[in-house]
C-alpha positions as CSV (number, residue, x, y, z in Angstrom):
1,M,78.9,-73.7,20.8
2,A,76.1,-72.4,20.1
3,Y,76.2,-72.9,16.5
4,L,77.2,-76.5,16.7
5,I,74.1,-77.6,18.8
6,G,72.3,-75.0,16.2
7,L,73.2,-77.4,13.3
8,Q,72.4,-80.7,15.2
9,G,68.7,-78.5,16.2
10,V,68.1,-78.4,12.6
11,A,68.6,-81.6,12.2
12,L,66.5,-83.0,14.3
13,M,63.6,-80.9,13.3
14,K,64.2,-82.5,9.9
15,A,63.7,-85.9,11.6
16,F,60.9,-84.2,13.5
17,A,59.3,-83.9,9.9
18,G,59.7,-87.2,8.6
19,E,63.0,-87.1,6.5
20,F,65.4,-89.3,8.8
21,D,64.2,-92.2,11.2
22,R,64.6,-93.2,15.2
23,E,68.3,-94.1,14.9
24,F,69.4,-90.6,13.3
25,T,67.6,-89.0,16.0
26,F,69.2,-90.4,18.9
27,A,72.4,-90.0,16.9
28,R,71.6,-86.5,16.6
29,L,71.4,-86.3,20.7
30,A,73.8,-88.1,21.6
31,E,76.3,-85.8,19.2
32,V,74.7,-83.1,21.7
33,R,75.4,-84.9,24.7
34,V,79.0,-85.0,23.9
35,L,79.3,-81.1,22.6
36,L,78.1,-80.4,26.1
37,D,80.6,-82.6,27.6
38,A,83.1,-80.7,26.1
39,A,82.2,-77.4,26.6
40,D,85.1,-76.6,29.0
41,V,86.9,-78.0,26.5
42,L,85.8,-76.4,23.2
43,G,85.6,-73.2,25.3
44,E,83.8,-69.7,24.9
45,G,84.2,-69.3,21.1
46,L,84.6,-66.3,19.0
47,A,81.8,-63.9,18.7
48,V,81.0,-63.1,15.0
49,P,79.3,-60.2,14.2
50,P,76.2,-60.2,11.8
51,M,77.3,-59.4,8.2
52,S,74.8,-58.1,5.6
53,S,74.1,-60.0,2.3
54,V,75.7,-57.2,0.6
55,D,78.7,-58.7,1.9
56,G,78.3,-61.6,1.8
57,Y,77.9,-62.0,-1.6
58,D,80.9,-59.6,-2.3
59,G,83.1,-62.3,-0.8
60,W,81.8,-65.0,-2.4
61,A,81.4,-63.4,-5.8
62,A,84.8,-64.8,-6.9
63,T,83.7,-68.4,-6.3
64,Y,79.9,-68.4,-6.7
65,D,79.4,-69.6,-10.1
66,E,82.4,-73.1,-9.1
67,P,80.8,-76.5,-9.6
68,G,80.0,-77.6,-5.8
69,N,77.1,-75.1,-5.4
70,G,74.4,-77.9,-4.9
71,I,71.5,-75.5,-4.8
72,F,71.9,-74.7,-9.1
73,E,71.6,-78.3,-9.4
74,I,68.7,-78.3,-8.1
75,E,67.1,-75.6,-9.1
76,E,68.1,-74.7,-12.8
77,P,66.5,-77.9,-13.8
78,V,63.3,-76.6,-12.5
79,I,63.1,-73.1,-13.2
80,H,65.0,-73.3,-17.1
81,P,62.3,-74.9,-18.7
82,I,59.7,-72.2,-17.2
83,L,62.1,-69.8,-18.3
84,D,62.1,-71.4,-21.4
85,R,58.7,-70.8,-22.4
86,L,58.3,-66.7,-21.9
87,P,57.6,-65.0,-24.6
88,V,60.4,-63.3,-25.9
89,G,60.4,-59.7,-24.3
90,L,62.0,-57.1,-21.8
91,V,62.9,-59.7,-18.2
92,V,64.2,-57.8,-14.9
93,D,67.0,-60.4,-13.6
94,A,65.8,-59.4,-10.0
95,A,68.8,-60.0,-7.4
96,C,70.7,-61.3,-10.5
97,G,73.8,-62.2,-8.9
98,T,76.1,-63.0,-11.2
99,G,74.0,-63.5,-14.3
100,R,73.4,-67.1,-14.5
101,H,69.6,-66.6,-15.1
102,A,70.4,-63.8,-17.2
103,A,72.7,-65.6,-19.5
104,H,70.3,-68.5,-20.2
105,L,67.5,-65.7,-20.9
106,A,69.8,-63.8,-23.5
107,E,70.4,-66.5,-25.3
108,R,67.0,-67.3,-25.9
109,G,66.7,-64.2,-27.5
110,H,65.2,-61.9,-24.5
111,Q,66.5,-58.2,-23.6
112,V,67.6,-58.7,-20.1
113,H,67.9,-55.6,-17.6
114,G,69.5,-57.0,-14.1
115,F,69.8,-55.3,-10.6
116,D,71.5,-56.4,-7.5
117,T,73.2,-55.2,-4.3
118,S,76.4,-56.4,-4.4
119,P,78.6,-54.9,-6.9
120,R,81.1,-57.6,-7.2
121,M,78.3,-59.7,-8.6
122,L,77.5,-57.0,-10.5
123,A,81.0,-57.0,-11.9
124,L,80.1,-60.2,-12.8
125,A,77.4,-60.1,-14.6
126,R,78.6,-57.7,-16.7
127,A,81.2,-59.6,-18.1
128,K,78.8,-62.7,-18.3
129,V,76.2,-60.9,-20.4
130,P,77.4,-57.9,-22.0
131,S,74.3,-57.7,-24.2
132,A,72.6,-57.1,-21.1
133,R,72.1,-54.2,-18.9
134,F,73.1,-54.3,-15.2
135,E,72.5,-51.9,-12.1
136,A,72.6,-51.9,-8.5
137,A,69.4,-51.8,-7.1
138,D,67.2,-53.5,-4.3
139,V,64.2,-56.0,-5.2
140,R,61.7,-53.5,-3.1
141,S,62.7,-50.5,-4.9
142,L,63.6,-51.2,-8.9
143,P,64.3,-47.6,-11.0
144,L,61.9,-48.5,-13.6
145,P,58.7,-47.2,-14.6
146,D,55.4,-48.8,-14.1
147,S,53.9,-51.0,-15.9
148,S,57.3,-51.0,-18.2
149,V,58.3,-54.7,-18.1
150,D,56.9,-58.2,-19.5
151,H,58.8,-60.5,-16.9
152,I,60.4,-60.6,-13.7
153,V,62.9,-63.4,-12.6
154,C,63.6,-63.5,-9.0
155,A,65.9,-66.8,-8.1
156,L,67.5,-67.5,-4.6
157,A,66.9,-64.1,-3.2
158,L,64.1,-63.6,-1.1
159,A,64.8,-65.9,1.9
160,H,67.3,-62.6,2.8
161,V,64.1,-60.7,2.7
162,E,61.8,-60.8,6.4
163,H,58.9,-58.8,5.0
164,L,57.5,-60.4,1.6
165,E,55.2,-57.7,0.6
166,P,56.9,-55.0,-0.5
167,C,58.7,-57.1,-3.5
168,F,55.7,-58.6,-4.8
169,R,54.0,-54.8,-4.4
170,E,57.1,-53.5,-6.5
171,A,56.9,-56.6,-9.3
172,A,53.6,-55.6,-9.7
173,R,53.8,-51.9,-10.0
174,V,56.6,-52.3,-12.6
175,L,55.0,-56.0,-14.7
176,R,52.9,-55.5,-17.8
177,P,49.3,-56.8,-17.9
178,G,49.5,-60.1,-18.6
179,G,53.5,-60.7,-17.6
180,H,54.9,-63.4,-15.8
181,L,56.8,-63.5,-12.2
182,V,58.9,-66.6,-11.4
183,I,60.4,-66.7,-8.0
184,S,62.7,-69.8,-7.0
185,D,63.7,-69.5,-3.0
186,T,64.6,-71.7,-0.4
187,R,62.0,-69.9,1.7
188,G,60.2,-71.7,4.2
189,H,63.0,-74.4,4.3
190,F,63.5,-74.3,8.2
191,I,60.9,-75.7,10.3
192,G,59.2,-73.7,12.5
193,S,61.0,-70.5,11.6
194,T,59.7,-66.7,11.8
195,L,62.6,-65.4,9.3
196,Y,60.8,-68.1,6.4
197,P,57.4,-68.0,6.5
198,L,56.1,-70.1,3.4
199,I,54.6,-68.8,0.5
200,K,50.3,-70.0,1.0
201,C,47.1,-68.8,0.2
202,N,45.0,-67.5,3.1
203,V,41.2,-68.2,3.9
204,N,40.5,-65.8,0.7
205,D,42.8,-67.5,-1.5
206,D,45.2,-64.9,-1.7
207,H,48.8,-64.9,-1.8
208,G,50.5,-64.4,1.5
209,Y,52.9,-65.6,3.8
């Protein structure tokens, strides 16, 4: 019940932000009333324990690259042109998953070193991009020397990290002077959530969140 009403809440927040009209808003409110009226029929539901991102992505790994993952259709047309402009060098694919971007980078002549916390994702990445090197590691603690890589790509991962500062600090540590950090993410998508703050500039023009 809480989950279903929560989904309606997300839709209502989107409507509040101007994405949907008045008719849509009242339709969602009507559905909330139906759910509340059906509480006795729906019952108490099931207790679903939290799942770690490692377990979640291990379970998703086998089907992660299958058609129908709509976020790829949004992200890749934006990110690929950026990656294509990077000077050829050593690139870290942080939270590499199944090696989507690692494969794209390797095809363009980059030396790629991928890191992820999901063993099953890493196994698929190794099979997909045999020329790259893949290891288990967290984006907040990369097993690399200071100033050792030319570029870092981190795609669709930071939404799982509550505090961003350690991620950016680690990227700054391992990047060579003049290197590039390329990030894609849905962080900030859910309006009003403290877990997904938008990255923005503060009054001193420093990047914060």
